[in-house]
C-alpha positions as CSV (number, residue, x, y, z in Angstrom):
1,M,87.7,-105.1,56.4
2,S,89.0,-104.4,59.8
3,T,90.4,-107.4,62.2
4,D,91.7,-107.3,65.6
5,T,95.2,-106.5,64.8
6,T,94.7,-104.5,61.5
7,A,92.6,-101.5,60.3
8,S,90.6,-100.5,57.3
9,V,89.8,-97.5,55.1
10,S,87.2,-96.5,52.4
11,T,86.7,-93.1,50.9
12,H,84.0,-91.5,48.3
13,I,84.2,-88.1,46.6
14,L,81.5,-85.9,46.4
15,D,82.0,-82.3,43.6
16,T,79.7,-80.3,45.8
17,S,80.9,-77.8,42.7
18,I,77.7,-80.0,40.9
19,G,76.4,-82.1,43.7
20,R,77.1,-85.1,42.1
21,P,80.1,-88.1,42.6
22,A,83.3,-87.6,41.0
23,E,84.1,-90.4,39.0
24,G,87.4,-91.3,37.5
25,V,90.0,-89.6,40.6
26,A,92.8,-91.9,41.3
27,I,93.5,-92.6,44.6
28,T,96.6,-94.0,46.3
29,L,97.3,-95.6,49.7
30,A,99.9,-95.1,51.7
31,A,101.0,-96.5,55.4
32,R,103.3,-96.5,58.3
33,A,103.8,-98.0,61.6
34,G,104.6,-95.0,63.9
35,S,105.5,-91.1,63.5
36,D,109.1,-91.8,62.7
37,A,108.5,-94.4,60.2
38,A,108.9,-94.3,56.5
39,W,105.1,-94.1,54.7
40,V,105.1,-97.2,52.3
41,A,103.3,-97.2,49.2
42,L,100.2,-100.0,48.9
43,G,98.7,-99.4,45.4
44,G,95.5,-97.6,44.5
45,S,92.3,-97.2,42.8
46,A,90.0,-95.1,41.0
47,T,86.6,-93.9,42.2
48,D,83.5,-95.6,40.4
49,A,80.7,-93.7,39.0
50,D,79.2,-93.4,42.6
51,G,82.2,-91.4,43.6
52,R,83.3,-94.8,45.9
53,C,86.6,-96.3,46.0
54,K,85.4,-99.7,47.1
55,D,89.1,-101.7,46.6
56,L,91.8,-99.9,48.3
57,P,94.0,-102.1,49.7
58,A,94.5,-103.8,53.0
59,L,96.3,-102.2,55.6
60,P,99.3,-103.9,57.0
61,V,99.6,-105.2,60.8
62,G,100.9,-102.4,62.7
63,T,99.6,-99.4,60.7
64,T,99.4,-95.7,62.8
65,H,98.9,-93.5,60.0
66,V,97.4,-93.8,56.6
67,R,97.5,-91.5,53.9
68,L,95.2,-91.0,51.5
69,D,96.7,-89.2,47.9
70,F,93.9,-88.0,45.8
71,E,94.7,-86.8,41.9
72,T,92.3,-84.0,41.7
73,E,93.9,-82.3,38.4
74,A,92.8,-85.1,35.5
75,Y,88.9,-85.1,37.4
76,F,89.3,-81.2,36.9
77,L,90.4,-80.7,33.4
78,S,88.1,-83.1,32.1
79,K,85.1,-81.4,34.2
80,Q,86.2,-77.9,32.9
81,N,86.8,-79.5,29.2
82,Q,82.6,-80.9,29.6
83,Q,81.4,-77.5,31.1
84,A,83.2,-74.8,29.6
85,E,80.1,-74.3,27.0
86,A,77.6,-74.1,29.7
87,Q,80.0,-72.3,32.4
88,Q,81.3,-69.5,30.6
89,D,84.0,-67.5,32.2
90,A,83.6,-69.9,35.3
91,P,86.3,-69.4,38.1
92,A,87.1,-73.1,37.5
93,N,87.9,-72.0,33.9
94,R,89.3,-68.4,34.8
95,D,91.8,-68.7,37.9
96,S,93.1,-72.2,38.2
97,G,96.8,-72.4,38.0
98,P,98.9,-73.3,35.4
99,A,98.0,-76.7,34.5
100,G,94.1,-76.2,35.0
101,A,93.5,-77.2,38.8
102,F,93.8,-75.0,41.7
103,F,94.6,-78.2,44.1
104,P,96.2,-80.8,41.4
105,E,96.3,-83.0,44.5
106,V,95.0,-83.6,47.7
107,A,96.6,-85.4,50.8
108,I,95.0,-86.9,53.7
109,T,96.5,-88.1,56.9
110,F,95.1,-89.6,59.8
111,A,95.7,-91.8,62.3
112,V,94.1,-95.4,62.8
113,K,93.6,-98.0,65.4
114,P,93.6,-101.6,65.0
115,G,90.5,-103.2,64.7
116,E,88.6,-99.8,63.4
117,H,87.5,-99.0,59.9
118,Y,88.2,-95.4,58.8
119,H,85.4,-94.4,56.2
120,V,87.4,-90.6,55.2
121,P,84.9,-88.4,52.8
122,L,86.2,-85.9,50.5
123,L,84.2,-82.7,49.6
124,L,85.5,-81.6,46.8
125,N,84.8,-78.1,45.0
126,P,87.6,-76.4,42.2
127,F,88.7,-74.3,44.8
128,G,88.6,-75.6,48.4
129,Y,87.6,-79.3,49.6
130,S,87.0,-80.5,53.1
131,V,87.2,-84.2,54.8
132,Y,85.9,-85.8,57.8
133,R,85.6,-89.8,59.1
134,G,82.3,-90.9,58.2
135,S,81.0,-94.1,59.2
C-alpha cells in the first residue's frame, strides 16, 4: 500500500504461450534511492495460481527506482516437462539455452514516485516478454 511518502508495487505474470497465469515464478524486489545509489534487496515471493504476487515487501521511504527480478528458468523447465508429450518438437524444447530456458530470468527496472501504486504485469512466453504499467 502506498502512502504520501512511499510508493507500492504489485505484479502478475501471464504465460502468453498457453494463455494462462504463470504459477510458482519466484520474484525478488530491490529498491534504491537515486540513480547512483546501491540496490537494496527487500525480499521476494512467488506467483500464486492466478499468476499474482500479492505479498511483495513494502518500499522504504525515499525509493526512486525499483527492480523486479523474475526467475523464469525453473518455470519453463517445469512447463517443458509437463508439455513434452503434447508439443513434441516445440520451440521451447528445441531451441532453448543449455539449461532449457532462453530467458532464464527477466529483470525489470522502473522509476517510482511517493504516493503512487505501480502494477507491472509481465507477459511471458518462451522466446519473448513484454511489460507495461498496469492499473
